[in-house]
Structures are given as structure tokens and as C-alpha cells.
N, C-alpha and C positions, 0 to 999 in steps of 0.2 A: 550464517552461513549467508552469500549473495548470492540470487540468477539474476537471467534478464531475461525478460518476458519479450513474449513473438514481439512488438509491440514496439520495442526498445527501452524497455520501465526495469526499473530494477530492481528487484523487490527483497528484501533485509528480515532474518525470520530470526529472532532471538529463542529460547526457551529463559522462560526465568517462573522458577517451581511449578505448578502445573497446568503453569501459560504462558504464549506464546505471542513477540510481542513481529510484529509485521508492520513491513518501511515500505513505502514507493515509490519511488524515485523520479522524477521523470528530468533526463538526463539531459536533456535544454534548458532550461529554464532551474535545473536548480534544487525544485522545488515538490518536497518530503510530507507526506502524510503520512502519521501510525498510525495503527490499530491494533487490541490487544483484544485474540480471543484465545478459546478452547481448542487444544492442539489437534482433536480428535473428531474435530467438526471437519476439517479434512485442506491435504495447498492447496487445491481449486477455490474452495469456498474464501476461504479465510488472505488472495492474492487475488481475486475479483472483492475482496470487503473492499481491501487494499484501494486498489485501485479504483472502484467508487472512488470510496473519498478522494483520491486523488485528484478525480474530474473536481472535485465539488468542490476542493481548495483553488487548483483551476481557473475554473468558469469564476470564480466569486473573485479571483484577484483582475481579474479579463472583465468584473461589473458585469457578469450576465446575473447565475441565478443571484438570489438576494440568501 
């Protein structure tokens, strides 16, 4: 299932056995970051974690955080 967040980021949730893979995609650059987590953590926690990873990847590509 793919959904769009308030900030335009696209989120995709895929159940894999007892886990869920969450991908966050920046629609402007096409950069994607994925995490695997426990579905019992809740959708908002998983979204927030994937979004933080996406921001890390985008910052790294811009020469930001090491």
C-alpha cells in the first residue's frame, strides 16, 4: 500500500512475514529509503522512522551530515 504524507513524501508498506518494510520516497528527487520494523510499533512510528532515514540519506547526498 502506498500513501502520500502531508509533506509530499510517498510511503509504501509491505508486509513480510512478521515484519513490515516501509519505504519513504522523495517525489522531487526520487530518492528512496527503507526500513524494516515490527508492525506492532504502529504506523506513525514506522512512518517517522522511515522519514528520518530518508532525511539522513538526502542530507548525505547534499554533503551534509557524515
